[in-house]
Phi, psi and omega in degrees: 000131184284131179274141181252152176082356180262132181057021178290129184292128180284138179294134182296128182237112181263118183275153173280166178297325178299318179292323178295322177293325176297318179298316179300316180296318181290325178295322179294339178263023172074021171286133186288159178300320182297315180295319180295319179297317179293317183298318184259007177056049177226169180283158180297323180294327177296320177298316180297322179296322179295318180296322179295330182266021182306312183297317180297316181295315181293323178296319179295314182298322180296330182265351184297148182291330179203158179294328182294328185297327184284349181285345182261328186279143182242348186227153174256019182304130184275179181276155175297321178261080187297318181296319178293320181296320179294318179297317181294322179297315180296316180297315183296314181296322179297313181297321179293321179295334178273355179080021182277124176296134183238128178260165177299323179297318179298318179299313182297317181295320180293322179297317179295322180293315178298319180300321181285311185291326179276357177054050180279132181288151177101152178282135182226138177228121179280066184278174177296328177294318177298316182299318179298315181292324178298314179297318183291321180300322188252014175064030180280120186288313183198162174245123182277137180260326182203183179097197183291165179302142179298330181293347179263022181288099184295328179296314179296327179296315178299315180301316181296317181298322176293319178298318179294320178300319179293321179296318180296319179291319182300320182261003178054056183261147173258166179306328179296343184254006179251118185243156170224138177229144178207146180263154174213150173276140179234121173278088192289339181249009180294140173231164177309120192294312184296322179291322178297318179295320180295331179280004179080102179296336182296337178279352177228071185299145176083011182291116175216114183302319186297335181273337182267066189226142171229163172256134181240127177258117177257137181212134180205166179265170188291338179275349182075009183269350179222106173257118179289155174303137179299146169255127182239132181245119176247180182277320187266142178288321181231076180302144180302326182294343182271002183301130180068011177269121182274321181223155176235155179280007178226168171267116187259135176230166177225147177208144194301336178247010181062032177262157166282139173224177186295325180295313179295319182297317178296320179298316178296316184300312185278326185266341182239305185298305183300311180296317182294318178293318179301316179296318181297314181297320180294317181296333183254016176056042178253151177303143184282063177212148183197161176236140176250115180274131184227158173272178185266038178297145180295347179276357180259128179295169177300150185302328182291342180272354184243081175202149179292168183303323180271357177079003184278337175246117189214172180249154174218151186250144169289145170299142184305326187274007176234358187304311188294335179257355185249326188294117185304317182300336180271359182261044175106347184288306179297320179299318178297316180300317181293322178294319178297323178297313183287329174294320178302316179299317180297318180294325177295329183282342178300129180089352177288154178295320184201139183292333178294324178295320178298316181300316181292329182277339182296123178237179186297323180297313180298321179295320180295319177296323180293318181289329175293320177296318180299317180295322180293336182269353175293124188284151177300325181295325178297316181291317181299316179297327182293339179270352185303322185297330184252344183260343180234106186299328182296335185279351185296321181271359181288126183283343182287118183282163180300322185290346182289338182219022179268183188290348179296333183273358172286140187308330186297339181242011181287158178300321180298319181295315180293323177297320179297318178297314183298325184293346178264008181257133181299125182101347180239016186301328185262011184293147181241172183298323181299319180290321177295318179299318178297321178294315180300323185268007189299332180238025183301320183263008184286121179281162177262007182224160179295129176296137183293118173212187184297320180298319179297315183294332179275350182223064186282334180275167180299131178286154178294142181243157184285141176270358184291158180272359181287159181212115182296343184277355187242146175276151183262008187264012181288128182285135177281132183276130180281165179298319183292322177297320178295320179297318178297322180294319179293320177300320179295320179294320178299317179294319182297308183290335177293334180270354183265132179287147173075018180276134182295138178298331181300322180298317179295320178298320178296318179296319180291329175295319176300318180300319179295320179297317180295321178299319180295325177295319179297317181297316181296323182288335181267343183293126181282144179282127178282146180298332180293340180296333182285347184250012179282000000 
């Protein structure tokens, strides 16, 4: 008699990526391989293969255009032209993060250009079939041809906020444990252009705004109670202005074009972000876990590469099509920091003989101290409001923008206030609001990372940087101050503060300590070297 049900071949069941992710989550919660195999009607070895591909699956999901897209795809099979596929993925994600509408025609044209410029072997045709497979491989939901910016996709914004809410609940996080970081380019030596030209550019040879640039990484938590030390990226490894400087108020890195790249970002994440966040959480009796929300800039590594050894401090990405309206640092925080920086420069110039002299004397060290002061003055309320769009679901449909009630509208940072300060500076008496506004906005669109092009794709790792102490951003005409000049200046300060009421005695003691140091420097410079010193 024939037995039934024995050795009966199981019908092949191909799971979607969404189902595979479900298996990974259940396995992490201690569901056995046998139970998973039975539940999803697959073999035990298939379950083990899915677990082995955990990193690949999570990386794909992190880059997918929408959560819905992964419910259809079943395979991670790559493209025949892997280099071209990688270039197109990076280009597409960058454009989406910028809110640029992308059509199928644009994709095809860009693919053909990359194939040619990268000199990829083999015949390639950006056909409709290729486009369909490209979209399916990377979970791209749709390509917009016209209409509003993709980054203003309110539906995607709602989906993201719910996903973030679930992530916060899953890890039991408080606002103090939710961070956002973003890079921006800063033209640290930029001055109002028309006024600079009127002051004679010939007196400041080599003035080029584009060369006087650094990248600044701002990072803070949703409560506004923890602002991490700024990370600043310059071109030179050892700028001349840093000579004899033991510490800086920022974490300084260098890259030949002053861009953020993946190597620097990973170094910052593991050596600065994790330790600083860990210390903050410990000091405030909070659980040692946190999430860092990031945009999809090409300078940011895959999400799986950004997590602490225990996995409790990790990164998560905004969907590309909501970044510009969701990322907190872009909702007035970075703008406030830049306005405070430029106001600081104007205040420094008050009392100067001439603003051109100040401009020539301004170096990278002074700029770094100024931007650190500006960051320290960004209020917790400004940062907290910037998180409202993603941390409070009710605010998503609120038409009132962040800028309507943030600190930018306080008189201290208005264009009129900065213009008023500038008008009291010699050489800037005739400056108007329009010129100040142009100056404030001069680096508004400046990215903190290299724009994706063929050169970038051919040089994805950090470029070698010079070990020299020279710095193209600085002028060499700064006069060296003598010991006696420094002593006279301190004497003048002692006299000045001695005439001011209510000055702390500690300040006078500090000034007199400076005077003693300068005296010792004068003595050392005048002391003759004994011939016996050569035989020690």
